[in-house]
ChimeraX commands (.cxc) that place a marker at each C-alpha (Angstrom):
marker #1 position -1.69,10.13,9.30 radius 0.5
marker #1 position -4.98,10.26,7.39 radius 0.5
marker #1 position -4.39,13.96,6.61 radius 0.5
marker #1 position -2.13,12.75,3.78 radius 0.5
marker #1 position -4.37,9.86,2.78 radius 0.5
marker #1 position -7.77,10.45,1.22 radius 0.5
marker #1 position -10.40,7.73,0.98 radius 0.5
marker #1 position -11.71,6.76,-2.44 radius 0.5
marker #1 position -15.26,7.99,-3.17 radius 0.5
marker #1 position -17.75,5.57,-1.65 radius 0.5
marker #1 position -15.33,4.16,0.95 radius 0.5
marker #1 position -16.65,4.67,4.47 radius 0.5
marker #1 position -14.70,3.95,7.64 radius 0.5
marker #1 position -14.11,5.65,10.94 radius 0.5
marker #1 position -11.20,8.08,11.16 radius 0.5
marker #1 position -9.50,5.72,13.62 radius 0.5
marker #1 position -9.78,2.76,11.25 radius 0.5
marker #1 position -8.65,4.89,8.31 radius 0.5
marker #1 position -5.59,5.94,10.32 radius 0.5
marker #1 position -4.67,2.31,11.02 radius 0.5
marker #1 position -5.24,1.27,7.40 radius 0.5
marker #1 position -3.14,4.24,6.25 radius 0.5
marker #1 position -0.26,2.90,8.35 radius 0.5
marker #1 position -0.55,-0.40,6.51 radius 0.5
marker #1 position -0.67,1.46,3.19 radius 0.5
marker #1 position 2.54,3.31,4.11 radius 0.5
marker #1 position 4.23,0.03,4.93 radius 0.5
marker #1 position 3.11,-1.44,1.60 radius 0.5
marker #1 position 4.44,1.56,-0.30 radius 0.5
marker #1 position 7.77,1.18,1.50 radius 0.5
marker #1 position 7.83,-2.53,0.70 radius 0.5
marker #1 position 7.01,-1.69,-2.91 radius 0.5
marker #1 position 10.02,0.63,-3.07 radius 0.5
marker #1 position 12.20,-2.12,-1.59 radius 0.5
marker #1 position 10.97,-4.76,-4.06 radius 0.5
marker #1 position 11.54,-2.36,-6.96 radius 0.5
marker #1 position 15.13,-1.93,-5.78 radius 0.5
marker #1 position 15.55,-5.68,-5.28 radius 0.5
marker #1 position 14.12,-6.41,-8.74 radius 0.5
marker #1 position 16.75,-4.16,-10.27 radius 0.5
marker #1 position 19.34,-6.33,-8.56 radius 0.5
marker #1 position 17.40,-9.46,-9.63 radius 0.5
marker #1 position 17.23,-10.94,-6.15 radius 0.5
marker #1 position 13.53,-10.32,-5.48 radius 0.5
marker #1 position 11.41,-13.47,-5.23 radius 0.5
marker #1 position 8.51,-13.45,-7.67 radius 0.5
marker #1 position 6.11,-14.37,-4.83 radius 0.5
marker #1 position 7.10,-11.23,-2.90 radius 0.5
marker #1 position 6.61,-9.07,-5.97 radius 0.5
marker #1 position 3.13,-10.53,-6.56 radius 0.5
marker #1 position 2.16,-10.14,-2.90 radius 0.5
marker #1 position 3.24,-6.50,-2.85 radius 0.5
marker #1 position 1.37,-5.75,-6.08 radius 0.5
marker #1 position -1.80,-7.34,-4.70 radius 0.5
marker #1 position -1.49,-5.30,-1.51 radius 0.5
marker #1 position -0.96,-2.07,-3.43 radius 0.5
marker #1 position -3.97,-2.85,-5.64 radius 0.5
marker #1 position -6.09,-3.41,-2.51 radius 0.5
marker #1 position -4.92,-0.13,-0.96 radius 0.5
marker #1 position -5.68,1.71,-4.21 radius 0.5
marker #1 position -9.29,0.58,-3.84 radius 0.5
marker #1 position -9.37,2.24,-0.41 radius 0.5
marker #1 position -7.16,5.34,-0.77 radius 0.5
marker #1 position -6.47,7.92,-3.44 radius 0.5
marker #1 position -2.69,8.17,-3.85 radius 0.5
marker link #1:1,2 radius 0.2
marker link #1:2,3 radius 0.2
marker link #1:3,4 radius 0.2
marker link #1:4,5 radius 0.2
marker link #1:5,6 radius 0.2
marker link #1:6,7 radius 0.2
marker link #1:7,8 radius 0.2
marker link #1:8,9 radius 0.2
marker link #1:9,10 radius 0.2
marker link #1:10,11 radius 0.2
marker link #1:11,12 radius 0.2
marker link #1:12,13 radius 0.2
marker link #1:13,14 radius 0.2
marker link #1:14,15 radius 0.2
marker link #1:15,16 radius 0.2
marker link #1:16,17 radius 0.2
marker link #1:17,18 radius 0.2
marker link #1:18,19 radius 0.2
marker link #1:19,20 radius 0.2
marker link #1:20,21 radius 0.2
marker link #1:21,22 radius 0.2
marker link #1:22,23 radius 0.2
marker link #1:23,24 radius 0.2
marker link #1:24,25 radius 0.2
marker link #1:25,26 radius 0.2
marker link #1:26,27 radius 0.2
marker link #1:27,28 radius 0.2
marker link #1:28,29 radius 0.2
marker link #1:29,30 radius 0.2
marker link #1:30,31 radius 0.2
marker link #1:31,32 radius 0.2
marker link #1:32,33 radius 0.2
marker link #1:33,34 radius 0.2
marker link #1:34,35 radius 0.2
marker link #1:35,36 radius 0.2
marker link #1:36,37 radius 0.2
marker link #1:37,38 radius 0.2
marker link #1:38,39 radius 0.2
marker link #1:39,40 radius 0.2
marker link #1:40,41 radius 0.2
marker link #1:41,42 radius 0.2
marker link #1:42,43 radius 0.2
marker link #1:43,44 radius 0.2
marker link #1:44,45 radius 0.2
marker link #1:45,46 radius 0.2
marker link #1:46,47 radius 0.2
marker link #1:47,48 radius 0.2
marker link #1:48,49 radius 0.2
marker link #1:49,50 radius 0.2
marker link #1:50,51 radius 0.2
marker link #1:51,52 radius 0.2
marker link #1:52,53 radius 0.2
marker link #1:53,54 radius 0.2
marker link #1:54,55 radius 0.2
marker link #1:55,56 radius 0.2
marker link #1:56,57 radius 0.2
marker link #1:57,58 radius 0.2
marker link #1:58,59 radius 0.2
marker link #1:59,60 radius 0.2
marker link #1:60,61 radius 0.2
marker link #1:61,62 radius 0.2
marker link #1:62,63 radius 0.2
marker link #1:63,64 radius 0.2
marker link #1:64,65 radius 0.2
view
């Protein structure tokens, strides 16, 4: 999975750990797409939106995407 995910400069982790973290990043991106869809329908809880945004911000500090 890490072939598609590149670590930010200065981030060091084993390839195995990066692979596991990339799986989490994929899940967060999928959840982000879902919350965007739900927001358009106005049935997305604000807490979920904030949680997803915080997760995406954290992943952006680890991976270039």
